[in-house]
C-alpha positions, 0 to 999 in steps of 0.5 A: 857700086863699091860700099865703103865701111865708115870709121866707127869710134872706139867702143867703151863698154859699160861695166857689166852688172848682174848674173849672166844666168839671171834670165833663167829666173826672169822667165820662170825657170825656162832653159835654153835649148830644151824647147819646153815652156812651163806647164799651164793650167786650164785657164786658172792662172792670172796673166803675167804682168808686163815687165817694166820697160827701161828708159830708151837711151838718148842718142849722143850723135844726131840721127840722119833724117828718114827718107821718103823713097828707097832711091834716096838711100846709098844702096847698090843698084842691084838691091834697088832693082830687086826691091822693084822686082819684089813689088816693094815700092815705098819704105815702111816707117821703121825702114825709112827711119833706120836705113839711112843710119844703119847704111852709115854704120850706126848701131840701131835699137829698134822697137816695133811690132811683128809685121812692121817691116823689120826684116828688110829694115836690117836686111838691106843694110846688112847686105849693102854693107857686106856687098863686094866682100867674100867670106873665107870658109867657116867664117861669115861676115854678117850674122842674124840671130833669131830665137826660133827655127821658123823665124830663121827660115822666114828671114832666110826666105825674105833676104835670099832674093836680095842677097843673090842680086849682090852675089852674097851667099846665105847659110841657115843653121837651126836645130832639128836639121842635119848639123853635117849639112849645115857645117858643109854649107859653112865650109863652102863659104857663106857671107851671111849667116842666119842662126838660132843661138843653140845650133850656132854654139854647137857648130862653133864648138865643133870647129865648123864655124867661127864668127870673129870676122862678123862685122854686122850683127843683128839680133831679131826678136831679142825679147823672145830670146830673153824669154826663152833663156837664150841671153847667156848664149847670145852674150857669149856669141856677141863677145866673139864677133868683131869688137868694133863691128856694127850691131842692130837690135830689134825687139817688140818689147824692151825690158830689163834683160834687153837693157843689159844687151843694149848697154853691153853691146850697142854704142850710141845707137839710133833709137826708133820706136814703133808704138809702145804697146807693140801690138795696137795695130789700126788694121787689126780687130780684137774680139773676146767671144764668151762661150758657156762651157767646154762642149760649146767651145769645141763646137764653136772651134769646129765651125770657125775652122770650117770657114772659107779661108785659112785660119790659125788656131792656137792651143796650149799643149801638143796633146790638145793640138793633136786631139783637135786636128783629129776631130777636125779631120773627122768632121771634114776640115783640112787641118794639120798640127804644128808644135815642138813634137814635130821634126823640123822637116815635118814642120816645114812641110806642114807650113808649105801645105798651109801656105799653098792651100792644101791645109786651111786650118793650122792648129798650133802651139806657140811654136807658130806665134813668131816667125811665120808669114802667110799672105792673106791670112785674116784670122787668128783664133786663140782657142786656149787664151794665152797667159802672157800679153806678149804671147797674145800680141805675137800670136795675133801678129800672124795676121794684119801684116804689112798694112793688111787687115785681120782679126784676132778672136779669143774664146773665153770660158767663164772662169777665164773672163777676169784674167783675159780682161787683165791681159788685154789691159796689159797689152793696151787693147780694148777688144769687142766682146760677145757671148756666142754659141756655135749656131749664132749669126754673130759668130758667123759674121765675126769669123766666117764660121760655118758647119763642117761638111762631116766628110772625113778628109786625109792630108797626104804628105810625102814621107821623108827618106832617112839617112842610114846614119847621121852625125850628132851634134858632138864630134866622134858620135854617131846616131843609130839609124831609125827603123822604118816608119819611126821618128821624123817622117812617120805618122801624121805629118810624115806619111798621111794625116787621116781621121781615125788613125791609130795613135800613140800616147800624146795624140800622135799617130802610131807606126802600127805594129812596130815598137817605138824608137827612142828619139835623139835629143836635140837643141830647141833651136 
């Protein structure tokens, strides 16, 4: 099957308004590329009020109607065959509504909660419209921009079987991994590029990538890119792709920053909105569990983590994650930590352990709130309540994905009760509430909590070999080799995770008897 690209009307760009750096003030001063969020207080900050959403644009050209089956779509036979092989039999609403239009070359503005099927909604159109073409070295033909490394990997994993079926190559470029290897993949040629803005900017500046031949561009989780301060980089990248190419923007919420992207880069988009709250999922239960004090909160957390089945526990800081992991391992819970202080290979290995069952309790900061998909995950626990309703929705979105059921439990101290009530109102959620102690039957009923075994456990992780030297993000500079036992690959996530291991300041395991190496600076994405 040969896919032809329909003619598109000439784009008329609205006049630009506002300062390109306005996203920095809108997100509390966070800057792109440093991976750091503002420090949070211990539950004494009021939740952030939800941004006022803009009025959805009206489509001037009538949209094509939704389809009832994938077979009704004009897609290559190989993609349809792969859908069947992957067990995808019926399109989700966002796929049924957007695919007829995106396959026809229309711009798309999609609003939908996490887990609603957005990846295939844009991915199938991207692959179908690129099939039959071959990319020149360093010059991809289609591009997906995402805010986080984990989401980039998830998108890559989801699209690779379909891309392979139509002989398209996929390259992933994110921070925290070897930029030289990523440059090599682009030099060999890749039709589809999945990228975080910071690393893609670096590769373009090095001369290892150019995106002027990208004819189909996707922005996934655009609201988080705005929250993280990436809008100036995203805007600069979108100005480099084919001027008359197709654009698809997907976001859980649509505030004024997203409105600016829509007005600048989308032409007469087909709009599809899945539930305005972006988080009210009929198969998801929400519970606020009131605990008396920090001591009881620790006991409740340990019992929930010891449940029979996997669970993600969210905390605010890297240090608190490391401390909780140490306590859980000492009590017999197979736990591991995930946060921005881990190298990307370490984070990948920890996620693999969680998915294959070696780790049953994943303790994480918001780095795990988006871009992580784990089958049969039915419980998410906010050990530290979030202060932003969007963070709550995306943490909870790790469960109840693709129509499955799940529960989100938030532990609330007395001084956090009012703030959590306000946050739930902002999120459009009416939760169940209960006062609990660690020994209560109600806690066991809601979460499967049980007493930990008390037998310390060790999580073994193979240590990653480090290269003798590694090229930095700037040409002409080389990093000094790390000493044995230091940096990524050492410590809790690199050698073994064991209760009672000696630890550096900040809660991370120490490489005993060796001085600490200075780690090179990386982009957050």
